[in-house]
N, C-alpha and C positions, 0 to 999 in steps of 0.2 A: 758500180754499184755491186755491194759485195756478195760475190758469188751465186751459184749454183741454185741456192737454197736447200733447204736440208735434206739429209738423206737420212736421218735418224730423229724418228718425230716421238717425243716425249709422249705420255700418259698423262705424267703430273706436270705441274709447271714449278719451274724453282724462281720464276721471274714475271711479271705480268706480259713481258714485250713477246713472249715467246708460247708457244711452239710457231713455225709459218704455217699459218692457215691461212691462205689467200682470200678475201672477202670476193663477193662478186663485183664486177665494175660498175662505179656509179656515175656515168656520164654527168650528173648534175654538180658533182662535187667528187673531182678526181682527186682532191690534194687534201682531202678529210683527213686528221690525225688521230692515231691512239695515243693514251698516255699510259704510260706503264712504268715499270722499273726492271733495272738487272741486279744481277747477286746481291737478292732477296731485300731489294729495293734502297742498297747502297747508292744507287744512280738514276736519275731520273733519265725516263726515254722516250722520246716521241718518235713515231713511225707513220706512214701512211698506213693508214686504214684499208683500204685496197691495193690490191696487186700483190707485188715482193715482200715480206716478212721475213724479217731477221730469225733465223737459226740458231742452232747450237754451235756450227763453225767458228763464226766470230768469238767468242767464248773461249772454247777450246784454245785455239791459234793464240790468244792472247795469254791463255795460262803457259803454252809449251816457248814463247819467244824469251830466251836468256837473255832478256835486258837488264842493265844493272842501273842502278840511279843515275841520272844525266845522260844517258842512253840517247841518240837520235834514229828516230824509228820512221820506217815508211809503211802505208798500206795501200794496196793495190785494190781499188773497187771497195772504196770504206762504206758503201751505202752509208747509214743516217749514223754510223761512228761507233758502232757498238763495240767492234773489237780495239778500236784505239784507246776509248774510254775506260773498258776493262784491264788493259794493260797501263793505263796511267794511274788508275787505283791503285794497282798491285807495287807500281815503282816509282816511287817517288820521282818527281824533276825531270821525268822524259820529254824530250820535246819531238811531236811526232805530225807526220804530213800524211792526210790520206786524199788518196787521187780518185777523184768520183768523173763519171761522165754526164750525168744527169744533172741539168741546172737547178731542178727543185730539190733533188736530192743533196746535193752539196750545199746549199744553203739553210736546209733542216740539221746535217751534220754540224755545220758551224755552230747554229741555235744550240743544239744540243751539248756540245763541247762549252760554250756559254753559259749554258744554263748549270752547269757542273763545276765550274770555275775553273776548267781547263784549260788556262788561257796561253801555253805553250804547246796547244793542238790546233793545227790549221788544215784548211782544206782546197787542194787546189785543182781546180776543171779542168780534166784534160781527158782523152779517150787511150785507153792500154789496147795495144802493146806499141802506140805511135809517142815515144818519147825522145828526146834527145839521149844522145849516146853518153857523154858524160858525164859523170853525175852532177844535177843543176840545182840541187837541194840537199845541206840547205847551201844559204849564200857563199860560205866559204868553199863550196865544192870539194868538201873532203870525202863526200861521201855519206850515207847511212852505216848505224852500228846493224843495223837487222830491218828486213822486209819482211812482209808478210802478205798472202792474198788466199781468197778462196775463189779461184778464176771460174767465169762460167762455161760449162762443160756438155750441154745437151747441142746435140748436132744438130746443124741447119734443118735437116729434114724431119726433125722432132716438131709435133705439132705447135704453131703460136700459140702464146697467151693473148687474150684477150685484152690484158693491160699491159700496156707499152713498157713502163718500167720495170715488171717482173720479167716479162720479154728479155730487155736487155740485160738483165741478171744473170740470167739463164743459158743462153742459146749462144754457142761461139759463131764467128763470123767465116772461121775456115778451119780443115781439120787439125791444121798445126797450130791453132791458136794459142793453146797450151803452152807450146814450146817458146812461141813468139812472148808471150806475158813473162816466163822464167828468163829468156834474154833480156828482155826491156827492164826488169825490176833488179836482176842479179849484175847489170851496170851502175847502178845506183847507190850498190853496197862496197864498203871499203873491202878491202883485202882481210880476208879471215872472218869479216862477217857473215851472219845467217840471213837466207833465206828460206822460210817457211811456208808450205800451202796444204791447206786442207783439199781434198782428190776423194771420189769415190776409189775403193779399192780396186775397181777394175781398170783404173787409168794408171796404175803404179808404174807398170814398165815404162809407159811413156814419159811420164814425168821423171823419172829416177836418168834415163837416156838425154832426156833433154838437158835435167841439171848436168850431168857428165859432159854434153857436148860444147855446154859454154862455160867450161871451168868452174864447177863447182861441184865439190866433194865432200868426204866424211859426212856420207849422208846416214840420217835415222828414220828408220820409219816406225811410228808410233800407231796401233792401230785401235779399233773403237770399235767392241762387240755388243750389239743392242741388246743380249741377253749370254748367261754364260751357255756355250754350245753351240751357239749360233756363228756363221760367218761373219765376220768383219763387213763392214757396209763404209766406213768411211775411214779414212789415213789421213796422220800428219805428217809430212815428207819435208824433213829440214837436211839442210846443207849449206856447208862455208865456202864463200866465194874462195878460190886460191887454193883449196886443200885437199889432199889427196887419201885416200883409203876406201875400204872395202864400205861397203851398206852395211847396217847394224840396224835388226830387228830389235825393237825396246819391247818389254813386256805388255804394253798397252793396257787398256782400260776398259773392264764392262761396266756399260750406263746403267742397266736395269735389274732389278731383281724378276725373281718367276711373277710377282705379282703385279709388275710395271712399275712399279718406285724406285728413284734413283737408288742406286749403291751407293756407302759412304764416301768413297772415293770421289764418285761423280756430284755427289753434294758439296765436297770439298770445295771443288773446282767451281761449279755452277751458281752456289750459293753464297759460298766464303769468299772467292777470288783466291783460292790458292794455286800456286804454280804448279805444273806438271814436271815432275823430276825427270 
């Protein structure tokens, strides 16, 4: 299930599916769905009404993955499929596989793909980081061109969510879980392909060290500032498998104006599906 939940909460909504505001659990109907859209109505998107709700991270990651038409892409913890769908909308004819542990969430992602006509996207039920070492997807074993993920990062000592799906998406199973995700996903990517993660800025050192330890270099760091003059709270971290070179800090993006509305740069990504250059 995609990631830790939103670390930046918008005050106005680019699409009905956001922001990440979990509803109270409903024991009578835990699988009730909300029907919304992504990218200003360009994509239909259903998600569970209760528990984990899609945040900005999947849309931002999809905008940063440097995929070209025909590329093969893997998402770890794909949730209901927002990230892969945003990427497939921007880049024609990609093939994508989402890895998702929760059975009902995986089924919902597959239904979202079908509802939007993305017949080259599929979901595989599996629990990261427990993946075979050699690339097993796609079938020819050649590896993916790109992988991306918003891993869970809340420590297990943090308070558990009353909703099982939300808890699964947010809390790590061990202190080195992010490093294990990096290793597992990196091994599925071809030489010089990319791995992109969305993480809180405070986990930057850990993620960069883990990428380098597993042969992923030429790392770029893209910060998002909630408003001008504020500290970055979320970062995109991208590296290339088998590459070398120092880490590069990119110019980044300010998400909100002082009045809480999105900046033009953020609107271009969140509303229009523009790439992050």
